[in-house]
DSSP file (Angstrom, degrees, kcal/mol; ACC not computed):
  #  RESIDUE AA STRUCTURE BP1 BP2  ACC     N-H-->O    O-->H-N    N-H-->O    O-->H-N    TCO  KAPPA ALPHA  PHI   PSI    X-CA   Y-CA   Z-CA
    1    1 A M              0   0    0      0, 0.0     2,-0.4     0, 0.0   135,-0.2   0.000 360.0 360.0 360.0 139.3  102.1   89.5  120.2
    2    2 A S  E     -A  135   0A   0    133,-2.6   133,-3.1     2,-0.0     2,-0.4  -0.921 360.0-159.9-115.7 147.2   98.6   90.9  120.1
    3    3 A V  E     -A  134   0A   0     -2,-0.4     2,-0.3   131,-0.2   131,-0.2  -0.991   9.8-178.0-128.5 131.7   95.5   88.7  120.5
    4    4 A A  E     -A  133   0A   0    129,-2.7   129,-3.1    -2,-0.4     2,-0.5  -0.904  21.0-131.5-126.2 155.4   92.0   89.8  119.4
    5    5 A T  E     -A  132   0A   0     -2,-0.3     2,-0.4   127,-0.2   127,-0.2  -0.921  18.0-162.4-108.3 131.8   88.6   88.1  119.6
    6    6 A S  E     -A  131   0A   0    125,-3.1   125,-2.6    -2,-0.5     3,-0.1  -0.929  14.7-177.6-112.7 136.6   86.3   88.0  116.5
    7    7 A R  S    S+     0   0    0     -2,-0.4     2,-0.3   123,-0.2    -1,-0.1   0.410  71.9   8.1-108.5  -1.9   82.6   87.2  116.8
    8    8 A S  S  > S-     0   0    0      1,-0.1     4,-2.3   123,-0.1    -1,-0.2  -0.975  81.8 -93.5-164.6 169.7   81.9   87.3  113.1
    9    9 A E  H  > S+     0   0    0     -2,-0.3     4,-2.7     1,-0.2     5,-0.2   0.868 124.4  57.2 -60.6 -35.7   83.5   87.4  109.6
   10   10 A T  H  > S+     0   0    0      2,-0.2     4,-2.1     1,-0.2    -1,-0.2   0.915 107.1  47.1 -62.0 -43.5   83.0   91.2  109.7
   11   11 A D  H  > S+     0   0    0      2,-0.2     4,-2.0     1,-0.2    -2,-0.2   0.919 111.4  51.4 -62.1 -43.9   85.1   91.3  112.9
   12   12 A T  H  X S+     0   0    0     -4,-2.3     4,-1.9     1,-0.2    -2,-0.2   0.923 111.1  47.4 -60.7 -45.1   87.8   89.1  111.3
   13   13 A A  H  X S+     0   0    0     -4,-2.7     4,-2.7     1,-0.2    -1,-0.2   0.883 108.7  55.7 -62.7 -38.2   87.9   91.4  108.3
   14   14 A S  H  X S+     0   0    0     -4,-2.1     4,-2.1     2,-0.2    -1,-0.2   0.883 106.0  50.3 -62.7 -39.0   88.1   94.4  110.6
   15   15 A I  H  X S+     0   0    0     -4,-2.0     4,-1.9     2,-0.2    -1,-0.2   0.894 112.0  48.1 -66.6 -39.7   91.2   93.0  112.4
   16   16 A G  H  X S+     0   0    0     -4,-1.9     4,-2.1     2,-0.2    -2,-0.2   0.894 109.2  53.6 -64.4 -40.6   92.8   92.4  108.9
   17   17 A R  H  X S+     0   0    0     -4,-2.7     4,-0.8     1,-0.2    -2,-0.2   0.900 108.1  50.2 -61.1 -41.8   91.9   96.0  107.9
   18   18 A A  H >< S+     0   0    0     -4,-2.1     3,-0.7     1,-0.2     4,-0.4   0.907 109.5  50.7 -64.5 -42.1   93.6   97.3  111.0
   19   19 A L  H >< S+     0   0    0     -4,-1.9     3,-1.8     1,-0.2     4,-0.5   0.889 101.1  63.7 -62.1 -38.7   96.8   95.3  110.3
   20   20 A A  H >< S+     0   0    0     -4,-2.1     3,-1.0     1,-0.3    -1,-0.2   0.783  88.9  68.9 -58.2 -28.3   96.9   96.6  106.7
   21   21 A Q  T << S+     0   0    0     -4,-0.8    -1,-0.3    -3,-0.7    -2,-0.2   0.804 104.3  42.6 -61.2 -28.3   97.4  100.1  108.0
   22   22 A D  T <  S+     0   0    0     -3,-1.8    -1,-0.2    -4,-0.4    -2,-0.2   0.474  91.1 109.5 -97.1  -3.9  100.9   99.1  109.2
   23   23 A L    <   -     0   0    0     -3,-1.0     2,-0.2    -4,-0.5    79,-0.1  -0.469  46.1-169.3 -80.6 147.1  102.0   97.0  106.2
   24   24 A R    >   -     0   0    0     -2,-0.2     3,-1.8     1,-0.1    76,-0.1  -0.736  39.1 -61.7-124.5 171.5  104.7   98.2  103.8
   25   25 A A  T 3  S+     0   0    0      1,-0.3    76,-0.2    -2,-0.2    77,-0.2  -0.289 121.4  17.5 -55.8 137.7  106.0   97.1  100.4
   26   26 A N  T 3  S+     0   0    0     75,-2.5    -1,-0.3     1,-0.3    76,-0.2   0.522  88.5 145.8  74.9  10.1  107.5   93.6  100.5
   27   27 A D    <   -     0   0    0     -3,-1.8    76,-2.6    74,-0.4     2,-0.4  -0.499  36.1-149.8 -74.4 148.6  105.8   92.6  103.7
   28   28 A V  E     -b  103   0A   0     89,-0.3    91,-3.0    74,-0.2     2,-0.5  -0.974   7.4-163.4-122.0 133.4  104.7   89.0  104.1
   29   29 A V  E     -bc 104 119A   0     74,-3.1    76,-3.1    -2,-0.4     2,-0.6  -0.974   7.3-157.9-118.0 117.4  101.7   87.9  106.2
   30   30 A L  E     -bc 105 120A   0     89,-3.1    91,-3.2    -2,-0.5     2,-0.6  -0.865   9.2-158.9 -99.8 119.3  101.6   84.2  107.0
   31   31 A L  E     -bc 106 121A   0     74,-3.2    76,-1.4    -2,-0.6     2,-0.4  -0.872  10.9-178.4-107.1 119.0   98.1   83.0  107.9
   32   32 A T  E     + c   0 122A   0     89,-3.1    91,-3.1    -2,-0.6     2,-0.2  -0.934  24.8 110.6-117.1 137.8   97.6   79.8  109.9
   33   33 A G        -     0   0    0     -2,-0.4    91,-0.1    89,-0.2     3,-0.1  -0.835  61.9 -80.9 169.5 157.6   94.3   78.2  110.8
   34   34 A D    >   -     0   0    0     89,-0.5     3,-2.0    -2,-0.2     5,-0.3  -0.131  67.1 -69.9 -65.3 167.2   92.1   75.2  110.2
   35   35 A L  T 3  S+     0   0    0      1,-0.3    -1,-0.2     2,-0.1     0, 0.0  -0.385 125.8  16.3 -55.6 132.8   89.8   75.0  107.1
   36   36 A G  T 3  S+     0   0    0     -3,-0.1    -1,-0.3    -2,-0.1    -2,-0.1   0.562  86.7 125.1  78.8   8.0   87.0   77.5  107.6
   37   37 A A  S <  S-     0   0    0     -3,-2.0    -2,-0.1    86,-0.1    -3,-0.1   0.800  86.7 -96.9 -71.4 -27.5   88.8   79.4  110.3
   38   38 A G  S  > S+     0   0    0     -4,-0.3     4,-2.2    -5,-0.1     5,-0.2   0.589  76.6 138.2 121.3  18.7   88.5   82.7  108.5
   39   39 A K  H  > S+     0   0    0     -5,-0.3     4,-2.0     1,-0.2     5,-0.1   0.922  79.4  45.6 -61.9 -44.4   91.8   83.2  106.7
   40   40 A T  H  > S+     0   0    0      2,-0.2     4,-2.2     1,-0.2    -1,-0.2   0.879 110.4  53.9 -68.8 -36.4   90.2   84.5  103.5
   41   41 A A  H  > S+     0   0    0      2,-0.2     4,-1.5     1,-0.2    -1,-0.2   0.898 108.6  50.8 -61.0 -39.3   87.9   86.8  105.5
   42   42 A F  H  X S+     0   0    0     -4,-2.2     4,-2.1     1,-0.2    -2,-0.2   0.913 108.8  50.5 -62.8 -43.4   91.0   88.2  107.1
   43   43 A V  H  X S+     0   0    0     -4,-2.0     4,-2.9     1,-0.2    -2,-0.2   0.848 104.0  58.5 -65.9 -34.1   92.6   88.8  103.7
   44   44 A K  H  X S+     0   0    0     -4,-2.2     4,-2.3     1,-0.2    -1,-0.2   0.906 107.5  48.1 -59.4 -39.7   89.4   90.6  102.6
   45   45 A G  H  X S+     0   0    0     -4,-1.5     4,-2.6     2,-0.2    -2,-0.2   0.903 109.2  52.1 -66.0 -41.6   90.1   93.0  105.5
   46   46 A L  H  X S+     0   0    0     -4,-2.1     4,-1.4     2,-0.2    -2,-0.2   0.942 110.0  50.2 -56.5 -47.0   93.8   93.3  104.4
   47   47 A A  H ><>S+     0   0    0     -4,-2.9     5,-2.9     1,-0.2     3,-0.6   0.941 111.1  47.2 -57.7 -49.7   92.6   94.2  100.9
   48   48 A E  H ><5S+     0   0    0     -4,-2.3     3,-1.4     1,-0.3    -1,-0.2   0.896 109.7  53.6 -61.0 -40.4   90.2   96.8  102.2
   49   49 A G  H 3<5S+     0   0    0     -4,-2.6    -1,-0.3     1,-0.3    -2,-0.2   0.754 108.3  50.7 -65.6 -24.0   92.8   98.3  104.4
   50   50 A L  T <<5S-     0   0    0     -4,-1.4    22,-2.7    -3,-0.6    23,-0.5   0.444 126.4-101.2 -90.3  -1.4   95.1   98.6  101.4
   51   51 A G  T < 5S+     0   0    0     -3,-1.4     2,-0.4    -4,-0.4    -3,-0.2   0.695  80.5 131.3  90.2  20.9   92.4  100.4   99.4
   52   52 A I      < -     0   0    0     -5,-2.9    -1,-0.3    -6,-0.2    -2,-0.2  -0.862  69.0-102.3-107.3 141.0   91.3   97.3   97.3
   53   53 A D    >   -     0   0    0     -2,-0.4     3,-1.8     1,-0.2     4,-0.3  -0.462  26.5-150.6 -61.8 116.6   87.7   96.3   97.0
   54   54 A P  G >  S+     0   0    0      0, 0.0     3,-1.1     0, 0.0    -1,-0.2   0.727  91.4  71.1 -65.3 -19.7   87.2   93.4   99.4
   55   55 A L  G 3  S+     0   0    0      1,-0.2    -2,-0.1   -11,-0.0   -11,-0.0   0.706  90.3  61.5 -68.8 -17.8   84.5   92.0   97.1
   56   56 A E  G <  S+     0   0    0     -3,-1.8     2,-0.3   -12,-0.1    -1,-0.2   0.706  85.2  97.5 -76.2 -20.0   87.2   91.1   94.6
   57   57 A V    <   +     0   0    0     -3,-1.1     2,-0.3    -4,-0.3   -13,-0.1  -0.545  45.7 159.9 -80.8 128.8   88.9   88.8   97.1
   58   58 A S        -     0   0    0     -2,-0.3     8,-0.1    19,-0.1    19,-0.0  -0.928  50.6 -80.1-137.5 164.3   88.2   85.1   96.9
   59   59 A S        -     0   0    0     -2,-0.3     3,-0.4     1,-0.1     4,-0.2  -0.479  33.0-150.3 -66.6 128.8   90.0   82.0   98.1
   60   60 A P     >  +     0   0    0      0, 0.0     4,-2.7     0, 0.0    19,-0.4   0.058  54.6 128.2 -88.5  28.2   92.9   81.2   95.7
   61   61 A T  T  4 S+     0   0    0      1,-0.2    21,-0.2     2,-0.2    -2,-0.0   0.863  82.3  27.6 -53.2 -42.0   92.7   77.4   96.5
   62   62 A F  T  4 S+     0   0    0     -3,-0.4    -1,-0.2     1,-0.1     3,-0.1   0.734 127.3  42.6 -96.3 -23.7   92.5   76.4   92.8
   63   63 A T  T  4 S-     0   0    0     -4,-0.2     2,-2.4     1,-0.1    -2,-0.2   0.575  88.5-152.8 -95.6 -10.7   94.4   79.3   91.2
   64   64 A L  S  < S+     0   0    0     -4,-2.7    15,-2.2    -5,-0.0     2,-0.4  -0.254  73.3  45.0  71.0 -49.8   97.1   79.3   93.9
   65   65 A I  E     -D   78   0A   0     -2,-2.4     2,-0.4    13,-0.2    13,-0.2  -0.977  62.6-173.2-131.2 122.0   97.9   83.0   93.5
   66   66 A Q  E     -D   77   0A   0     11,-2.8    11,-2.9    -2,-0.4     2,-0.5  -0.915  11.1-155.7-107.5 138.8   95.4   85.9   93.2
   67   67 A E  E     -D   76   0A   0     -2,-0.4     2,-0.5     9,-0.2     9,-0.2  -0.969   7.6-170.2-118.1 125.5   96.8   89.4   92.5
   68   68 A Y  E     +D   75   0A   0      7,-2.9     7,-2.7    -2,-0.5     2,-0.2  -0.965   9.4 177.5-120.2 120.8   94.7   92.4   93.5
   69   69 A R        +     0   0    0     -2,-0.5     3,-0.1     5,-0.2     5,-0.1  -0.623  45.4  73.7-112.3 171.9   95.7   95.9   92.3
   70   70 A G  S    S+     0   0    0      1,-0.4    -1,-0.1    -2,-0.2     2,-0.1   0.298  77.2  91.5 108.5  -8.2   94.3   99.3   92.7
   71   71 A G  S    S-     0   0    0      2,-0.3    -1,-0.4    -3,-0.2   -20,-0.3  -0.320  99.5 -81.3-103.0-169.6   95.2  100.1   96.3
   72   72 A R  S    S+     0   0    0    -22,-2.7     2,-0.3     1,-0.1   -21,-0.1   0.766 119.7  18.6 -67.1 -23.1   98.2  101.8   97.8
   73   73 A L  S    S-     0   0    0    -23,-0.5    -2,-0.3    -5,-0.1     2,-0.2  -0.983  89.1-107.6-139.8 150.5  100.0   98.4   97.4
   74   74 A T        -     0   0    0     -2,-0.3    28,-3.0    26,-0.2     2,-0.5  -0.565  32.5-142.9 -72.4 141.5   99.3   95.3   95.3
   75   75 A L  E     -De  68 102A   0     -7,-2.7    -7,-2.9    -2,-0.2     2,-0.6  -0.945  10.6-164.2-110.9 123.7   98.1   92.4   97.4
   76   76 A Y  E     -De  67 103A   0     26,-3.1    28,-3.2    -2,-0.5     2,-0.6  -0.941   7.1-164.8-105.3 119.4   99.2   88.9   96.4
   77   77 A H  E     -De  66 104A   0    -11,-2.9   -11,-2.8    -2,-0.6     2,-0.4  -0.926  10.5-175.2-110.6 117.1   97.0   86.2   98.0
   78   78 A I  E     -De  65 105A   0     26,-3.1    28,-3.4    -2,-0.6     2,-0.5  -0.922  15.2-165.0-121.3 135.9   98.5   82.8   98.0
   79   79 A D  E     + e   0 106A   0    -15,-2.2     3,-0.3    -2,-0.4    28,-0.2  -0.970   9.0 176.4-121.6 115.6   97.0   79.4   99.1
   80   80 A L    >   +     0   0    0     26,-2.2     3,-1.9    -2,-0.5    27,-0.1   0.276  46.3 113.6 -99.5   9.5   99.5   76.6   99.5
   81   81 A Y  T 3  S+     0   0    0      1,-0.3    -1,-0.2    25,-0.1    26,-0.1   0.851  79.8  41.7 -53.1 -43.6   97.0   74.0  100.8
   82   82 A R  T 3  S+     0   0    0     -3,-0.3     2,-0.3   -21,-0.2    -1,-0.3   0.356 102.8  89.2 -89.1   6.3   97.1   71.7   97.8
   83   83 A L    <   -     0   0    0     -3,-1.9     2,-0.2     4,-0.0    -3,-0.0  -0.737  64.8-137.3-110.5 153.0  100.9   71.8   97.3
   84   84 A S     >  -     0   0    0     -2,-0.3     4,-2.2     1,-0.1     3,-0.3  -0.578  40.1 -98.7 -93.0 166.3  103.9   69.9   98.7
   85   85 A A  H  > S+     0   0    0      1,-0.2     4,-2.2     2,-0.2    27,-0.3   0.896 123.4  50.7 -55.8 -45.2  107.1   71.7   99.8
   86   86 A P  H  > S+     0   0    0      0, 0.0     4,-1.1     0, 0.0    -1,-0.2   0.883 110.5  50.3 -63.0 -35.1  108.9   71.0   96.5
   87   87 A E  H  4 S+     0   0    0     -3,-0.3     4,-0.5     2,-0.2     3,-0.2   0.885 109.1  51.7 -67.7 -37.6  105.9   72.4   94.5
   88   88 A V  H >< S+     0   0    0     -4,-2.2     3,-1.6    22,-0.3     5,-0.5   0.906 104.7  56.3 -63.8 -41.7  105.9   75.5   96.7
   89   89 A D  H >< S+     0   0    0     -4,-2.2     3,-0.8     1,-0.3    -1,-0.2   0.828 102.3  57.2 -59.8 -30.9  109.6   76.0   96.0
   90   90 A D  T 3< S+     0   0    0     -4,-1.1    -1,-0.3     1,-0.2    -2,-0.2   0.621  89.4  75.4 -75.1 -13.3  108.8   76.1   92.3
   91   91 A L  T <  S-     0   0    0     -3,-1.6    -1,-0.2    -4,-0.5    -2,-0.2   0.740  96.2-131.9 -72.0 -22.3  106.4   79.0   92.6
   92   92 A G    X>  +     0   0    0     -3,-0.8     4,-1.7    -4,-0.4     3,-0.6   0.891  43.3 163.3  73.3  39.7  109.1   81.5   93.1
   93   93 A L  H 3>  +     0   0    0     -5,-0.5     4,-2.3     1,-0.2     5,-0.2   0.837  69.7  61.8 -61.8 -33.2  107.6   83.2   96.1
   94   94 A D  H 3> S+     0   0    0      1,-0.2     4,-1.0     2,-0.2    -1,-0.2   0.895 105.9  46.6 -60.0 -38.9  110.9   84.9   97.0
   95   95 A D  H <4 S+     0   0    0     -3,-0.6     3,-0.4     1,-0.2    -1,-0.2   0.892 109.9  53.7 -68.0 -39.7  110.7   86.7   93.7
   96   96 A L  H >< S+     0   0    0     -4,-1.7     3,-1.8     1,-0.2     5,-0.4   0.878 102.3  58.3 -63.1 -38.2  107.1   87.7   94.2
   97   97 A I  H >< S+     0   0    0     -4,-2.3     3,-0.9     1,-0.3    -1,-0.2   0.849 101.5  55.6 -60.6 -34.4  107.9   89.2   97.6
   98   98 A S  T 3< S+     0   0    0     -4,-1.0    -1,-0.3    -3,-0.4    -2,-0.2   0.380  81.1  92.1 -82.7   6.6  110.4   91.6   96.0
   99   99 A E  T <  S-     0   0    0     -3,-1.8    -1,-0.2    -4,-0.1    -2,-0.1   0.585 103.5-109.4 -76.7  -9.9  107.7   92.9   93.6
  100  100 A G  S <  S+     0   0    0     -3,-0.9   -26,-0.2     1,-0.3    -2,-0.1   0.544  82.8 100.0  96.9   6.6  106.8   95.7   96.1
  101  101 A G  S    S-     0   0    0     -5,-0.4   -75,-2.5   -76,-0.2     2,-0.4  -0.280  79.2 -87.4-105.9-164.2  103.4   94.5   97.2
  102  102 A V  E     - e   0  75A   0    -28,-3.0   -26,-3.1   -76,-0.2     2,-0.6  -0.932  34.9-152.8-107.6 133.9  102.1   92.7  100.3
  103  103 A V  E     -be  28  76A   0    -76,-2.6   -74,-3.1    -2,-0.4     2,-0.5  -0.939   8.5-170.0-112.3 117.3  102.1   88.9  100.1
  104  104 A A  E     -be  29  77A   0    -28,-3.2   -26,-3.1    -2,-0.6     2,-0.5  -0.937   9.0-165.6-108.1 122.8   99.5   87.0  102.2
  105  105 A V  E     -be  30  78A   0    -76,-3.1   -74,-3.2    -2,-0.5     2,-0.3  -0.933   7.8-159.4-119.0 117.5  100.1   83.3  102.4
  106  106 A E  E    S+be  31  79A   0    -28,-3.4   -26,-2.2    -2,-0.5   -74,-0.2  -0.737  81.0  16.9 -88.6 143.7   97.6   80.7  103.6
  107  107 A W  S >  S+     0   0    0    -76,-1.4     3,-1.6    -2,-0.3    -1,-0.2   0.937  71.4 172.2  62.4  51.6   98.9   77.3  104.7
  108  108 A P  G >   +     0   0    0      0, 0.0     3,-1.9     0, 0.0    -1,-0.1   0.621  61.8  83.1 -68.5 -11.4  102.5   78.6  105.1
  109  109 A D  G 3  S+     0   0    0      1,-0.3   -24,-0.1     3,-0.0    -2,-0.1   0.698  84.3  61.4 -65.0 -16.2  103.6   75.3  106.8
  110  110 A R  G <  S+     0   0    0     -3,-1.6     2,-0.7   -26,-0.1    -1,-0.3   0.572  85.9  88.6 -82.5  -9.3  104.0   74.0  103.2
  111  111 A W    <   -     0   0    0     -3,-1.9   -26,-0.1     1,-0.1   -31,-0.0  -0.811  63.0-162.3 -94.7 115.0  106.6   76.6  102.5
  112  112 A S  S    S+     0   0    0     -2,-0.7    -1,-0.1   -27,-0.3   -27,-0.0   0.750  86.3  31.7 -71.4 -23.6  110.1   75.2  103.4
  113  113 A R  S    S-     0   0    0      0, 0.0    -1,-0.3     0, 0.0     3,-0.1  -0.517  79.1-178.8-133.3  67.3  111.7   78.7  103.5
  114  114 A P        -     0   0    0      0, 0.0     4,-0.0     0, 0.0   -84,-0.0  -0.228  45.6 -75.6 -65.2 159.6  109.1   81.3  104.6
  115  115 A A    >   -     0   0    0      1,-0.1     3,-1.0     2,-0.1   -85,-0.1  -0.237  38.8-133.6 -55.9 138.1  110.2   84.9  104.8
  116  116 A D  T 3  S+     0   0    0      1,-0.3    -1,-0.1    -3,-0.1     0, 0.0   0.887 100.0  38.6 -63.3 -43.3  112.3   85.7  107.8
  117  117 A E  T 3  S+     0   0    0      2,-0.0   -89,-0.3     0, 0.0    -1,-0.3  -0.164  85.9 144.8-106.4  40.0  110.5   88.9  109.0
  118  118 A A    <   -     0   0    0     -3,-1.0     2,-0.5   -91,-0.1   -89,-0.2  -0.340  54.0-116.4 -76.0 156.7  107.0   87.8  108.2
  119  119 A V  E     -c   29   0A   0    -91,-3.0   -89,-3.1    -2,-0.1     2,-0.6  -0.844  31.1-145.8 -88.0 126.1  103.9   88.8  110.2
  120  120 A H  E     -cF  30 136A   0     16,-3.0    16,-2.9    -2,-0.5     2,-0.5  -0.859  16.6-174.6-100.9 123.3  102.4   85.6  111.7
  121  121 A V  E     -cF  31 135A   0    -91,-3.2   -89,-3.1    -2,-0.6     2,-0.5  -0.975   1.7-171.6-118.6 122.6   98.6   85.5  112.0
  122  122 A T  E     -cF  32 134A   0     12,-2.5    12,-2.7    -2,-0.5     2,-0.5  -0.967   3.3-165.6-116.6 124.2   97.0   82.5  113.7
  123  123 A I  E     - F   0 133A   0    -91,-3.1   -89,-0.5    -2,-0.5     2,-0.5  -0.940   9.5-178.4-112.3 122.8   93.2   82.2  113.6
  124  124 A R  E     - F   0 132A   0      8,-2.5     8,-2.9    -2,-0.5     2,-0.2  -0.978  25.6-127.4-127.1 126.4   91.7   79.7  116.0
  125  125 A A  E     + F   0 131A   0     -2,-0.5     6,-0.3     6,-0.2     3,-0.1  -0.518  27.9 172.0 -69.2 132.4   88.0   78.8  116.3
  126  126 A T        -     0   0    0      4,-2.3     2,-0.3     1,-0.3     5,-0.2   0.283  68.5 -12.0-121.4   5.1   86.8   79.1  119.9
  127  127 A G  S    S-     0   0    0      3,-1.0    -1,-0.3     1,-0.1     0, 0.0  -0.952  97.2 -59.0 178.6-175.7   83.1   78.6  119.2
  128  128 A D  S    S-     0   0    0     -2,-0.3    -1,-0.1     1,-0.2    -3,-0.0   0.923 133.5  -0.4 -53.1 -51.2   80.6   78.5  116.3
  129  129 A S  S    S+     0   0    0     -3,-0.1     2,-0.3  -122,-0.0    -1,-0.2   0.353 110.5 107.5-119.6   3.2   81.4   82.0  115.1
  130  130 A M        -     0   0    0   -123,-0.1    -4,-2.3  -125,-0.0    -3,-1.0  -0.647  43.5-179.1 -87.4 138.8   84.0   83.0  117.7
  131  131 A R  E     -AF   6 125A   0   -125,-2.6  -125,-3.1    -2,-0.3     2,-0.5  -0.988  23.1-146.1-135.6 145.1   87.7   83.2  116.7
  132  132 A E  E     -AF   5 124A   0     -8,-2.9    -8,-2.5    -2,-0.3     2,-0.6  -0.965  20.3-164.4-106.9 125.0   90.9   84.1  118.5
  133  133 A I  E     -AF   4 123A   0   -129,-3.1  -129,-2.7    -2,-0.5     2,-0.5  -0.939   3.5-169.1-117.8 113.6   93.3   85.9  116.2
  134  134 A A  E     -AF   3 122A   0    -12,-2.7   -12,-2.5    -2,-0.6     2,-0.5  -0.882   1.3-166.9-104.0 130.7   96.9   86.2  117.3
  135  135 A I  E     -AF   2 121A   0   -133,-3.1  -133,-2.6    -2,-0.5     2,-0.5  -0.973   5.5-177.0-120.9 122.2   99.2   88.5  115.4
  136  136 A E  E       F   0 120A   0    -16,-2.9   -16,-3.0    -2,-0.5    -2,-0.0  -0.978 360.0 360.0-123.6 127.3  103.0   88.3  116.0
  137  137 A R              0   0    0     -2,-0.5    -1,-0.1   -18,-0.2   -16,-0.0   0.387 360.0 360.0-106.3 360.0  105.4   90.6  114.3
């Protein structure tokens, strides 16, 4: 496990950008953290690291799944916050994982069967703009 300290959204995105360099097709990134912790900022960094314009990335809270193309891999950004476990099962996430892109999932605790070999990212606020970001592979 690696742990990094972020002092800003820019730092958080930078940590996501660095992780993206090691991601491959069909990788899953599970993002855990409180509301406002910086999960979407982290995904913006993932997008940039994959060669996707980070300005295209927004929180998928209401659309559930955002798809970003144009980089070396497609990025699927999923937010399960508003769903129950049975509703998540109906999304077909297992099929989406096999599409050849990277799948980033916010609020993965709502997913009853998350991917076995996922990268786990936990973002924890340690101050007003300070975050501790733990990455476990």
